[in-house]
N, C-alpha and C positions, 0 to 999 in steps of 0.2 A: 634453506640458506640462511646464514647467521650474520649479523653485523656488529660492530663494536662501536660504541659510542660512550665517551666519557667514563671509560672503564666498566661499561655495562654491556654485556653482550644480549643483543636482540634477537628474537626469532623473527626474521625479516621474510617477505614475500617477494616472489618475482612480479614483474610489471603486469604480465598477462594473467596471473592468478587475482591481482588487485583489480584487474578490468572485467573478469568474467564473474568473480563471485558476486558482486553487488546485484546482479540478475536475477539472484534467488528472490531479492526484494520486489524487483520488477515482475517476476512470477506471480507472487501473492497478489501484487497490486492489480494484476491483470484480473484475477478473479474477484477482487475487491471492487474493481470497475463494473464488471458484469453485475455483481450484486446492488450496484447503485440503481439498477432497472429492475430490480426483484418487485417491486410495488407494481410495475406493469403486468408482471406474470401473476402477482396474486390476486390483483383486482380484475384484469382483463381475462386473464387464462384460468384462474381458479374459481372466480365469483366471490372472493372474500370481500368485505367491507374496507373501505379505505382507512377508516378509524382503527378498526381491527388491526389491520397491516401495521399502522403507525404503532400501536401498542406492542406488537410482538417485535417489530424492529428494535424498539427502545428498551425492551427487556433483554433482547438478545445482545444489546451492548452492555448491559450489565453483568450479563453471563459472561462475556468475553474478559471483562475486568476479574472475574474469579477463576477463569482457566489460566490465565497467564503464569500467575505463580505456582499453580499446579503442575501444568506441563513444563514450566520451567524446572521444576524439582525433579520430575521424570526425566528430563535431558540430562541433569546434574548427575543421576544415578545411572544412565544408560553406558554400557561398556560393550561394544561387540567387536566381532572380527573384522567387520569393515567400518570401523569407527563409531564416534558418538554423535557427530551431526548429520552424517550422510545418511543413516536410517531413518532419522526424523523428518528429514527434507522429503525422502521418499515417501515416507508413510503420510505425511501432511499433503502431498500433491495427489497421492492416491486416493485419500479420503475425500478431498475436495471435488476430485474429478468425477469419482463414481456416485457421491450424493447430488452434485448438482447435474448430472446427466439425467438422474432420476428425477430430480426437481423440474428441470426444464423441459425434457423428453418424454418422460413417462406419466408424470403426476397430472399435467392437464387433460389427459384421456380417462381418468377417472370420472364418474359420474356422480358419487355421492358426496354432497357439500360437507358433511361432517368427517368424513373420511379423509378428504383433500385437506380440510382444516387441520387435523391433527397432523397428518403426514408432512405439512409444510412446516409446521412448528419443529417436529422432530427432525426433519431434514435441514432446517435453519440451524439448529443446536449442533448437529453433526457437522455442518459445514465449518462453524466456528472452530470447534475442536480441531478439524484438519488443518484450518488456517492458521490456528495458533501454533501448532506443531511445526509447520514450516516457517512461518514469520520469527518464531522465537529464535530459529537458527541464525537469521541474518546478523543480529550484532554479536551474539555469542561465537558464531563462527568466524567473525572478523578476528577475535583475540586468538583463534586457532591458527589461522593463516598468517598474522603478524601481531607483535605486540610493540613494534617500532612506533613511537608517538610521531615520528615524521611521515610515516607511511599513512597513518589513519585518515588526514584529509583527503587523500587520493581516493578512498572509498567513499567518502561524502560527495567528492566531486563527480565519481562516476555514478553514483546512485542518483544524484539529482538531474544530472544530464539525461540518463536512462528514462527516469520516471516523467521528466518534464517533456521529452519527446514522444514517449508511448502515451502520455495523456493527450497531447495534441493531436498525434495521429488517430487515436481512438476516438476523439470528439468528431474529427471530421470523418472517420468511419461510421459512426452512428448517425450523425445529423446529414451528412451529404449522400451516404451510400444507403446504410440500413433503414432509416426512416422513409426515404424517398421509395426505395424498392418495394417495401411493404406497405406504404402508406401509413406509417406509424409504428409503434413498437408492439406489434401484435405477437401471439403465440409463436407463429412461424418466423418473425423476424429474431425473437428472443431465442428460438433453438439454433438458428444459423449463428447467432451471436456467441452462444455458449461453445458450439463446435469450434469456431475461430479462436475464442479465448483459451479453451483447452489444448490446442495446438501451439499457440504461442506460449502459455505458461508452460507447457511440456518441454519446448526449445529451450526457454531460459533456465527452467530447473535442471536440465541435463548440463547445460554450459556452466552452471555454477557448481554442480557436482563434480565435473571435470576440474574446476579450480581449486577445490578442497581434497582432491583424492589423496595427494601425497601429504597433505597437511593434518589431516584428521587422524591423528596417532596420539597415544597416550602422553607422550613428550611434550605435545603442545596444547594439552588441556588445561594446564595451569594450576590442577589439584593433584597433590600426591595421592597415589593409589591407596595408600593408607589413611588418608583422611576420612573421617566419618562426618557427614553434614546431615542434618536432619531439619525439618520444617521449622522447628523453634529456634534453630540458629538464625534464621532469616528476621526473625520479629524484632530483636534489638537494632539490627541494621535499618529496618524501615523506620522504627521509632527514634533513634538517636542520631541518624545520619541526615543532617539538615541539608547539606548540599545534594544530596541523592533526592531527598523529598523534593527540593526545587526544581531538579532536573525532570523529575516524574511530571511535576506539575507543567512546566514550561513545554515539554515534549507532547505530553497528552492535549494540551489546550491548542497547540500548534496543528497537532494533527486533526484535531475537532475542527478547526477553521478550514484545514485544507480539504476534508472530507464533506463538510458542509457547502463549500464553495464549488466543488466539482459533482455534487450530488445531482442526479439527472432531473429531479422535480426542480431544483433551483435554476438550471440551466433552460430547462423548457419554459419555465415563467420568465427568466430575463429575456432570452433570445425569441421564443415562440410568441409569448404574451406581450411583453413591454415593447419588443423591437418588431415583433410581428414577423419574423423570418428566422426559424430555428436554424436553418443552414448556416447562417452567420456564426454559429458557435464553432463549427469545424473550420471556418476559413478564417476567423480571427486567431483561433488556437494556434493555426501554422505560423501566421504573420507574426505573432508574438514569440515564437520559439526561440527564433535566432538571438533577439536581445535578452531574453530570459537566460540562455545558455551564458552569454557574456556576464550577465550579473552572477551566475552560478560560480563562473571561474574567477571572478573578483573576489566573491565571497569566501571561496575555498582558499584563495590566496592570501586572505586576512587571517583565516583559520590557521594556515600554515605558520604565519609569522607571530601573530598575537594570542592564538588559542582560540579552542572551538566555543568556549564560553562568550567570549568578546563578540565573536561572529555571531552566534546565535541571539545575543541581547540587541546588538546594533541592527541587525537584518529584521528582528521582530518589530523593533521601533519603526524603522522603515515602511514595513508592511502596513502597521496600523495608521501611520500617517497617510499612505497611499490609498488605504480603505476609506478614510475620511475624506480625501479629495475626490475619490470615486462616488461616494455617496453624494457629495455636493453637486457633482456632474448630473446625477439623476434628477436632482430638485430642479435645477435650471435649464437643463438642455432637453429638446424633445428627441428621445432615443428612437423613436420610430422612423425618424429620417435617414438613421444609419445605413448606408447602403454602398456597395463597391462598384455598382453599376454607374451612380453618379455621385462621385466624391464630393462631400461637402465639408464644412467646418466640424461639425459634430462627429462625423466618420473620423 
């Protein structure tokens, strides 16, 4: 479907395609949420040291930064009968599912400490490669579905609502079901968690591929078949494109803060230790989901009218201000009194 605006013909998407394709990001976030709990597997299931696990996870983030441009280059060069992005999405999901099945279901059964240590690192590295293959298609695949600037905020709106709802329900699932059923995040709990995540991610991945199916053709890839792009062509863009550099910094720091806030260790310390009731994590997530969705609708409406940059900058400032207020509450109020059984001012 194409539309014409101001004498410019855009490759526009159908509504259902814009609704379904952002689920690719939710699929990768499903596995990312599972990996928030990988330290429990490494320490409790594999017997690795806490400090060692922290080092491994930290260096894996650095490796992730290296793989992004490399796999992006591979995707640029990919041209198959079933498209450019669909094979990468399928490959990424397959790699993650296979290696995480090994990590969560098989690796804990090994007895040799050093073998488990080495295989854990190798598995984590392979997971990052698979994750990058699939998640890299989220943004690049959007341009394949539509290059209409009026439709871009629709992706953002759907993506934000999906992920907000997903994280809220997963917080409830882990805190109010999984942790209670197994009396903590044991190896058995994490095995069930993986199976659940694999099914959810598989469904989301399938729906995203369906949305992309008729759009993943050379005419929508944005680059002429005769164009030759090498790795060195990326260097001037990264070095001289100041707006792109600022976007990378803004997006990466926002992503870092989001991952930090939703990390399982942070949530356990906040709700389990500070508040003394870890199940509050899931309950509060569900309660705050509705107002959060309303904020998303308002924010994406601003993005449609005033541009994505304006919305990103404004709402980042709002988030910083609210974080400061939230921190002040921790200083002046007793959070151990928070309870839904007996509603009080702090609650």
